[in-house]
Backbone bond lengths (Angstrom), bond angles and torsions (degrees), N, CA, C in turn:
res aa  C-N    CA-C-N  psi(-1)  N-CA   C-N-CA  omega(-1)  CA-C   N-CA-C  phi
1 X - - - 1.470 - - 1.526 108.88 -
2 X 1.330 115.96 128.99 1.459 120.91 -178.49 1.526 110.46 -79.34
3 X 1.322 116.28 128.94 1.463 121.72 179.40 1.527 109.37 -77.52
4 X 1.318 116.44 121.43 1.461 121.58 179.13 1.525 110.78 -118.10
5 X 1.327 115.88 35.00 1.464 119.62 -177.90 1.522 112.00 -59.91
6 X 1.345 116.53 -28.27 1.467 119.98 -178.16 1.522 112.95 -91.07
7 X 1.332 117.41 -0.63 1.464 119.60 -177.80 1.533 110.65 -69.55
8 X 1.318 115.82 136.99 1.454 122.20 174.65 1.518 108.58 -129.27
9 X 1.322 118.25 140.42 1.466 120.14 175.60 1.531 110.49 -53.41
10 X 1.303 114.91 144.84 1.459 120.02 -176.38 1.525 111.70 -77.63
11 X 1.301 114.74 143.12 1.464 121.93 167.83 1.527 105.04 -109.32
12 X 1.311 116.52 103.71 1.467 120.21 -169.54 1.518 110.91 -143.05
13 X 1.300 115.55 133.03 1.454 122.79 174.40 1.515 108.64 -113.35
14 X 1.315 119.70 126.13 1.466 120.61 179.12 1.531 110.79 -56.43
15 X 1.321 117.61 137.94 1.464 119.57 -177.60 1.520 112.00 -68.48
16 X 1.318 114.94 155.11 1.461 120.05 177.44 1.518 111.36 -71.79
17 X 1.337 116.77 -30.02 1.462 120.46 -178.14 1.517 109.66 -156.40
18 X 1.320 115.15 160.40 1.456 123.85 173.84 1.524 106.55 -141.59
19 X 1.313 117.09 140.97 1.461 119.11 -177.13 1.516 110.75 -144.12
20 X 1.315 115.45 145.29 1.450 122.58 176.00 1.515 110.29 -133.62
21 X 1.320 116.15 -156.37 1.463 121.29 -178.81 1.530 111.68 -72.39
22 X 1.325 116.82 -36.69 1.461 121.09 -172.58 1.526 113.74 -112.18
23 X 1.301 117.62 -25.81 1.469 121.18 -170.68 1.518 111.27 -129.69
24 X 1.320 113.62 154.52 1.460 121.08 172.08 1.530 108.01 -133.68
25 X 1.316 116.38 139.30 1.452 121.93 175.13 1.518 108.40 -121.37
26 X 1.335 116.30 129.11 1.458 122.86 174.63 1.517 108.78 -123.85
27 X 1.323 116.34 145.93 1.467 119.11 173.08 1.522 108.55 -50.52
28 X 1.312 115.54 133.26 1.449 121.20 -175.10 1.527 110.88 -58.02
29 X 1.325 115.27 130.41 1.455 122.78 177.92 1.523 108.07 -128.48
30 X 1.318 116.05 129.16 1.464 119.25 -179.64 1.519 110.53 -60.37
31 X 1.317 117.26 -49.86 1.459 120.18 -175.76 1.520 112.32 -67.75
32 X 1.320 117.12 -36.67 1.462 120.30 -175.39 1.519 113.49 -82.52
33 X 1.335 117.86 -27.00 1.464 119.10 -167.33 1.520 116.40 -126.24
34 X 1.328 118.57 -28.31 1.469 119.97 -167.27 1.522 112.80 -58.49
35 X 1.308 118.35 -45.63 1.465 120.64 -176.50 1.526 111.07 -62.05
36 X 1.343 116.63 -46.11 1.461 120.45 -178.66 1.525 111.16 -67.75
37 X 1.315 117.18 -39.40 1.463 120.02 -179.28 1.526 110.94 -66.24
38 X 1.324 117.29 -41.59 1.463 118.98 177.86 1.524 111.07 -62.97
39 X 1.332 116.55 -42.25 1.459 120.09 -179.18 1.524 112.24 -65.70
40 X 1.324 117.56 -30.44 1.465 121.18 -175.24 1.513 112.92 -80.64
41 X 1.334 118.01 -20.56 1.459 121.54 -172.94 1.523 111.30 -110.48
42 X 1.324 117.66 135.25 1.467 121.33 -178.05 1.526 111.94 -64.30
43 X 1.329 117.19 149.86 1.463 120.08 177.05 1.524 113.21 -82.87
44 X 1.332 117.31 -10.15 1.464 119.59 -176.30 1.527 111.44 -63.20
45 X 1.323 115.17 141.44 1.463 120.78 -178.59 1.517 112.03 -60.44
46 X 1.332 117.74 -30.90 1.462 120.74 -177.77 1.528 112.18 -61.00
47 X 1.331 116.99 -31.37 1.467 120.58 179.82 1.530 111.39 -67.25
48 X 1.331 116.53 -26.34 1.466 121.98 -175.02 1.528 112.21 -110.44
49 X 1.318 116.72 15.17 1.468 120.81 -169.62 1.521 113.43 -56.13
50 X 1.316 117.63 -38.54 1.468 120.45 -175.46 1.530 112.69 -102.36
51 X 1.331 116.06 8.44 1.454 119.44 -178.60 1.518 110.62 -95.91
52 X 1.344 118.15 148.44 1.464 120.05 176.77 1.520 112.55 -73.74
53 X 1.336 117.69 -9.52 1.454 122.86 179.40 1.530 109.22 -126.84
54 X 1.335 115.96 170.37 1.450 120.94 -178.78 1.518 111.73 80.39
55 X 1.349 116.71 168.97 1.468 128.28 0.86 1.530 112.10 -76.49
56 X 1.333 114.58 172.18 1.453 121.26 -176.16 1.528 108.71 -126.19
57 X 1.320 117.55 103.12 1.458 119.76 -174.10 1.520 115.13 -70.51
58 X 1.328 116.93 -22.27 1.469 118.63 -179.56 1.528 109.13 -150.21
59 X 1.331 117.04 164.18 1.472 120.46 -175.58 1.526 113.99 -59.41
60 X 1.331 118.45 -32.98 1.448 119.88 -177.85 1.518 111.48 -67.45
61 X 1.324 116.88 -39.50 1.465 120.30 177.63 1.519 109.68 -63.37
62 X 1.340 116.81 -42.09 1.469 119.47 177.62 1.529 110.09 -63.91
63 X 1.298 116.82 -41.18 1.464 120.05 -178.73 1.525 111.24 -61.88
64 X 1.339 116.93 -40.38 1.462 120.01 178.39 1.529 110.62 -63.20
65 X 1.345 116.41 -41.79 1.468 118.58 176.74 1.526 110.33 -63.60
66 X 1.331 117.07 -43.60 1.458 121.16 -177.12 1.524 111.66 -63.89
67 X 1.317 117.37 -32.44 1.465 119.92 177.94 1.525 110.48 -60.92
68 X 1.325 116.26 -44.67 1.459 119.28 178.26 1.509 112.52 -68.69
69 X 1.330 116.41 -41.83 1.463 120.31 -179.26 1.516 111.35 -64.71
70 X 1.330 117.08 -40.79 1.463 120.64 -178.39 1.517 111.88 -67.23
71 X 1.331 117.07 -27.97 1.467 120.83 -178.19 1.519 112.92 -84.59
72 X 1.318 117.85 -9.66 1.460 121.44 -174.21 1.529 111.93 -76.52
73 X 1.334 115.73 139.00 1.463 121.74 173.84 1.528 111.66 -91.17
74 X 1.314 117.14 -18.55 1.465 122.46 177.47 1.527 107.08 -165.06
75 X 1.319 117.24 105.28 1.465 127.87 9.39 1.526 113.42 -74.14
76 X 1.343 113.88 154.03 1.454 122.20 174.28 1.527 106.98 -100.84
77 X 1.323 116.57 112.65 1.461 121.24 -175.10 1.529 111.70 -90.83
78 X 1.334 113.80 140.59 1.458 122.34 174.32 1.523 109.92 -122.35
79 X 1.323 116.22 139.90 1.460 121.68 168.11 1.524 107.74 -86.77
80 X 1.326 115.78 141.59 1.465 121.71 -177.01 1.522 109.17 -111.59
81 X 1.315 115.70 127.93 1.466 122.29 178.58 1.516 109.80 -108.74
82 X 1.309 115.93 124.11 1.457 122.54 175.68 1.507 110.63 -114.37
83 X 1.323 118.05 -160.34 1.461 120.89 -176.01 1.523 114.17 -63.98
84 X 1.338 117.20 -22.73 1.469 119.88 -178.85 1.524 112.79 -103.23
85 X 1.329 116.77 9.41 1.460 120.22 179.70 1.516 112.29 108.40
86 X 1.333 115.87 -163.05 1.471 120.93 -178.79 1.519 108.76 -70.39
87 X 1.332 116.72 119.49 1.464 119.24 -168.43 1.522 114.19 -142.69
88 X 1.328 119.05 4.78 1.456 119.44 -179.67 1.511 111.47 -165.91
89 X 1.326 115.17 168.90 1.465 121.27 175.40 1.523 108.94 -135.74
90 X 1.311 115.27 157.33 1.460 123.23 171.95 1.524 106.48 -156.07
91 X 1.319 115.90 164.85 1.458 118.18 -178.05 1.522 111.41 -137.07
92 X 1.314 114.25 155.32 1.453 123.13 166.04 1.519 105.21 -102.23
93 X 1.343 116.36 126.09 1.457 119.12 -166.27 1.524 111.73 -146.36
94 X 1.334 114.98 172.27 1.461 121.52 -176.30 1.534 109.41 46.77
95 X 1.314 114.13 52.03 1.461 121.73 -172.31 1.528 109.05 -78.41
96 X 1.313 115.99 107.37 1.466 123.19 -176.85 1.523 107.95 -110.41
97 X 1.325 115.61 88.47 1.465 120.40 -177.58 1.524 111.72 -69.09
98 X 1.321 117.20 -30.67 1.469 120.44 -177.53 1.519 111.30 -64.88
99 X 1.330 117.04 -35.21 1.462 121.05 -177.69 1.525 113.43 -109.08
100 X 1.326 116.70 -2.76 1.463 119.97 177.44 1.518 113.31 71.83
101 X 1.328 116.52 40.43 1.465 121.70 -178.02 1.522 109.21 -124.17
102 X 1.326 116.08 138.20 1.460 121.49 179.41 1.518 108.26 -147.69
103 X 1.317 116.28 151.59 1.465 121.59 179.83 1.525 109.91 -118.25
104 X 1.308 116.34 145.47 1.458 122.76 169.91 1.514 107.29 -105.10
105 X 1.326 116.95 123.64 1.459 119.08 -175.67 1.510 112.34 -158.36
106 X 1.334 115.51 -167.50 1.464 122.21 -177.61 1.529 111.61 54.90
107 X 1.313 116.11 36.89 1.464 120.94 -174.66 1.527 109.64 -83.43
108 X 1.317 116.60 116.18 1.465 122.45 177.35 1.524 108.27 -130.31
109 X 1.317 115.93 106.27 1.461 121.80 -177.54 1.523 109.84 -108.92
110 X 1.309 116.83 137.07 1.456 120.53 177.98 1.524 109.55 -65.85
111 X 1.340 118.37 158.76 1.463 119.71 176.51 1.526 113.02 -55.40
112 X 1.328 117.34 -34.25 1.463 119.99 180.00 1.512 113.90 -72.64
113 X 1.322 116.64 -21.45 1.465 120.58 -179.99 1.519 111.86 -92.73
114 X 1.327 116.80 -27.09 1.460 120.35 -177.96 1.526 110.80 -61.40
115 X 1.341 114.86 145.12 1.468 122.39 175.10 1.530 112.06 60.27
116 X 1.329 115.84 37.40 1.469 121.57 176.14 1.518 109.18 -121.79
117 X 1.343 117.70 158.59 1.466 119.45 173.59 1.526 112.50 -56.10
118 X 1.333 117.04 -34.17 1.466 119.57 179.79 1.517 111.33 -63.36
119 X 1.328 117.48 -40.85 1.464 120.46 179.20 1.516 110.83 -63.76
120 X 1.328 116.17 -45.85 1.464 119.68 178.74 1.519 111.10 -62.95
121 X 1.320 116.67 -43.26 1.455 119.55 -178.01 1.524 111.43 -66.22
122 X 1.316 117.63 -35.36 1.464 120.00 179.77 1.524 111.15 -58.96
123 X 1.325 116.73 -46.45 1.461 119.77 178.59 1.524 110.63 -67.51
124 X 1.330 116.41 -40.50 1.469 120.16 176.81 1.527 110.90 -56.79
125 X 1.323 116.94 -44.75 1.463 120.16 -177.71 1.527 111.19 -62.39
126 X 1.318 116.60 -37.28 1.464 119.39 179.48 1.530 111.56 -68.94
127 X 1.326 115.99 -43.28 1.468 119.08 177.52 1.526 110.03 -62.60
128 X 1.310 116.64 -46.27 1.460 121.34 -177.64 1.523 111.27 -62.74
129 X 1.317 116.10 -39.91 1.464 120.71 177.71 1.527 110.41 -60.25
130 X 1.327 116.26 -43.27 1.463 120.11 -177.81 1.524 111.62 -63.54
131 X 1.326 116.51 -47.36 1.462 118.26 -178.47 1.529 111.46 -70.59
132 X 1.312 117.74 -34.06 1.466 120.13 176.61 1.526 111.11 -63.77
133 X 1.322 116.24 -29.31 1.469 120.87 179.58 1.523 112.56 -79.81
134 X 1.342 116.98 -10.29 1.457 120.01 177.34 1.513 115.59 107.29
135 X 1.339 117.28 3.90 1.466 118.47 176.79 1.519 109.82 -64.83
136 X 1.328 115.59 146.60 1.465 122.06 -177.09 1.523 112.34 -94.63
137 X 1.320 116.33 -20.57 1.464 120.94 -171.93 1.530 109.16 -149.72
138 X 1.324 115.97 130.07 1.466 121.83 174.40 1.525 107.55 -116.37
139 X 1.327 116.01 125.72 1.458 121.02 -175.17 1.527 112.03 -105.88
140 X 1.326 114.08 154.23 1.473 123.04 173.53 1.518 105.38 -135.37
141 X 1.318 116.83 124.65 1.462 121.03 178.88 1.517 108.66 -128.75
142 X 1.325 115.80 148.49 1.456 119.58 178.74 1.520 109.75 -156.60
143 X 1.319 115.33 162.80 1.451 120.41 171.61 1.522 108.53 -54.89
144 X 1.309 116.85 130.17 1.464 120.10 -176.95 1.524 112.34 -60.49
145 X 1.345 117.65 -20.29 1.452 121.55 178.13 1.526 112.80 -86.79
146 X 1.325 116.87 -5.00 1.467 121.30 -176.45 1.532 109.68 -85.68
147 X 1.325 115.39 84.01 1.469 120.26 -175.81 1.527 112.99 -60.91
148 X 1.344 120.65 -42.14 1.467 118.96 178.31 1.527 113.38 -59.69
149 X 1.337 117.43 -40.05 1.460 119.79 179.59 1.519 111.18 -68.32
150 X 1.312 117.42 -37.82 1.459 120.01 177.62 1.522 110.81 -65.30
151 X 1.328 116.90 -39.78 1.473 119.34 176.75 1.519 110.74 -64.65
152 X 1.333 116.06 -40.42 1.462 119.60 179.64 1.518 111.29 -62.11
153 X 1.315 117.13 -42.50 1.464 120.45 178.60 1.522 111.13 -58.70
154 X 1.320 116.54 -44.88 1.459 119.88 178.13 1.508 112.57 -65.06
155 X 1.325 115.87 -37.58 1.466 120.68 179.41 1.529 111.53 -61.76
156 X 1.327 116.85 -40.32 1.468 120.18 179.28 1.520 112.23 -73.70
157 X 1.319 117.54 -15.41 1.455 120.67 -179.35 1.506 114.84 102.79
158 X 1.344 117.61 8.43 1.461 120.03 174.91 1.534 109.27 -66.26
159 X 1.307 116.08 142.41 1.461 122.66 177.37 1.521 109.74 -92.56
160 X 1.321 116.64 128.69 1.460 121.78 177.74 1.523 109.24 -71.34
161 X 1.327 116.47 129.65 1.460 121.04 -176.32 1.527 113.36 -115.67
162 X 1.321 118.11 -3.83 1.456 118.92 176.65 1.512 112.54 131.51
163 X 1.327 115.20 178.84 1.461 122.55 -179.19 1.518 109.41 -118.83
164 X 1.318 116.37 126.70 1.458 122.28 172.47 1.526 107.03 -89.69
165 X 1.334 116.66 108.21 1.455 121.02 -177.46 1.527 110.90 -76.20
166 X 1.348 114.21 143.14 1.455 121.41 -178.31 1.532 111.06 48.22
167 X 1.317 114.62 47.52 1.466 120.99 -175.55 1.520 111.97 -72.09
168 X 1.341 117.08 -35.44 1.458 119.53 -178.43 1.523 110.10 -161.32
169 X 1.321 113.96 168.87 1.460 121.36 171.50 1.516 107.20 -106.00
170 X 1.320 116.78 121.20 1.468 122.18 -176.97 1.518 108.94 -122.96
171 X 1.329 115.73 119.25 1.459 121.90 -179.69 1.520 111.77 52.35
172 X 1.333 114.78 38.85 1.446 120.72 173.76 1.511 116.24 82.79
173 X 1.333 118.03 6.65 1.464 120.37 178.15 1.531 109.32 -130.18
174 X 1.334 115.31 159.12 1.462 119.98 178.80 1.517 110.99 -66.32
175 X 1.324 115.32 143.29 1.461 120.77 171.98 1.519 110.12 -126.72
176 X 1.325 116.19 118.02 1.462 122.16 164.96 1.522 105.94 -86.19
177 X 1.316 117.53 136.28 1.461 121.14 -173.25 1.517 111.66 -113.18
178 X 1.333 115.52 125.76 1.464 122.00 173.96 1.523 108.74 -86.92
179 X 1.340 116.59 132.30 1.458 122.84 -177.30 1.527 109.78 -110.10
180 X 1.326 114.71 136.61 1.464 122.64 176.32 1.527 108.13 -136.17
181 X 1.329 117.23 157.35 1.465 119.96 177.32 1.522 110.99 -155.34
182 X 1.316 114.30 152.90 1.467 123.50 166.16 1.522 106.48 -117.44
183 X 1.327 117.10 132.96 1.458 121.73 176.32 1.518 110.01 -97.85
184 X 1.334 115.26 159.61 1.460 119.16 -177.94 1.524 112.21 -58.96
185 X 1.333 117.81 -32.42 1.459 120.22 177.83 1.512 113.57 -70.31
186 X 1.356 117.01 -22.83 1.462 121.54 177.35 1.521 112.19 -79.35
187 X 1.328 116.18 -26.34 1.450 120.04 -164.40 1.532 114.86 -66.26
188 X 1.319 121.54 -39.82 1.474 118.13 -178.93 1.529 112.97 -54.81
189 X 1.324 116.89 -43.64 1.468 119.08 178.98 1.522 111.19 -68.36
190 X 1.323 116.95 -44.50 1.453 120.28 -178.87 1.528 111.33 -68.07
191 X 1.317 116.82 -36.92 1.466 120.32 178.28 1.528 110.25 -61.00
192 X 1.324 116.37 -43.56 1.463 120.03 178.17 1.524 110.73 -61.97
193 X 1.328 117.12 -39.19 1.467 120.73 177.91 1.525 110.74 -65.09
194 X 1.333 117.44 -43.20 1.459 120.71 178.03 1.524 110.94 -59.59
195 X 1.331 115.87 -46.68 1.465 119.69 -177.75 1.520 111.33 -65.93
196 X 1.324 117.11 -34.85 1.458 120.06 176.71 1.519 110.66 -65.16
197 X 1.334 116.53 -39.36 1.460 119.40 178.80 1.525 111.39 -68.25
198 X 1.322 116.94 -38.95 1.456 121.79 -176.98 1.531 113.37 -77.07
199 X 1.319 117.83 -12.87 1.464 120.75 -178.59 1.529 110.53 -61.42
200 X 1.332 118.89 138.64 1.468 121.14 178.60 1.526 113.20 -53.42
201 X 1.328 116.96 -31.79 1.460 120.36 -179.44 1.514 113.38 -66.96
202 X 1.339 117.29 -13.95 1.460 120.16 179.27 1.529 112.60 -83.28
203 X 1.330 117.42 -1.14 1.463 120.81 -178.14 1.521 110.09 -121.07
204 X 1.334 115.71 138.69 1.457 119.90 178.61 1.526 110.24 -82.98
205 X 1.321 116.82 -176.16 1.456 121.71 -174.89 1.527 112.45 -63.17
206 X 1.312 116.74 -25.52 1.463 121.07 179.25 1.533 112.22 -91.92
207 X 1.335 117.17 2.18 1.452 121.19 179.49 1.515 114.35 88.34
208 X 1.330 117.39 3.55 1.454 120.70 178.38 1.515 111.69 -75.00
209 X 1.324 116.43 144.53 1.460 120.46 -179.69 1.523 110.81 -76.29
210 X 1.312 116.50 140.69 1.469 121.04 175.91 1.532 110.45 -83.71
211 X 1.317 116.37 -40.20 1.474 121.89 175.03 1.524 107.82 -125.56
212 X 1.314 117.32 140.52 1.455 120.61 177.65 1.525 110.08 -79.49
213 X 1.328 115.00 153.26 1.455 118.97 177.33 1.529 110.29 -65.26
214 X 1.317 116.52 -36.93 1.469 119.61 179.51 1.532 111.33 -60.20
215 X 1.338 116.00 -37.13 1.460 119.14 176.97 1.519 110.77 -66.75
216 X 1.310 116.86 -42.88 1.463 121.19 -176.93 1.524 112.17 -69.49
217 X 1.324 117.32 -36.22 1.466 119.41 179.99 1.519 111.97 -85.98
218 X 1.348 116.37 -14.02 1.465 122.10 -172.28 1.488 115.15 -56.46
């Protein structure tokens, strides 16, 4: 049993922004981000199949959703800016300061942002921010049927912890939830792997990766 006699609940305020070499995250703002985010993301239901929100048939519907998301204290939504502009959102959520646990979720990336260094760096920045603030555990959860999200969790180095069956009802259907986590003791090694992948030297002249993140975190 690990002695936590020195543990104190965290006093932490989510940052207004986070920035790296490829990506920038700002607290979601309706006026600053909603129009660009709606334009960057397809209206088709398939794009939003595993999300608790969406699809958004027109900019006004997206704006109404963004108003609520921007006002929320938990989850805390961020707009993600990549090489083509504001193109995705993600949140820091289920913020448990007493136990040092936080989740990264509500991740919706436009097709143009997916599978880019900016997308990877955005998630890295959120994980790094959490551990720098003193959190002990960062969680990733997804619909157990969401194979791309499960692969992404493994790629970042999250450890699969199991499936919670009949965990919730999402958009009128059952959702079994796959749980993943990174612990603070895991992060130094994984952080080094992330930074090695994000280094300019890891990409060739055409932008192709020399080493995969999954290999580096493996």
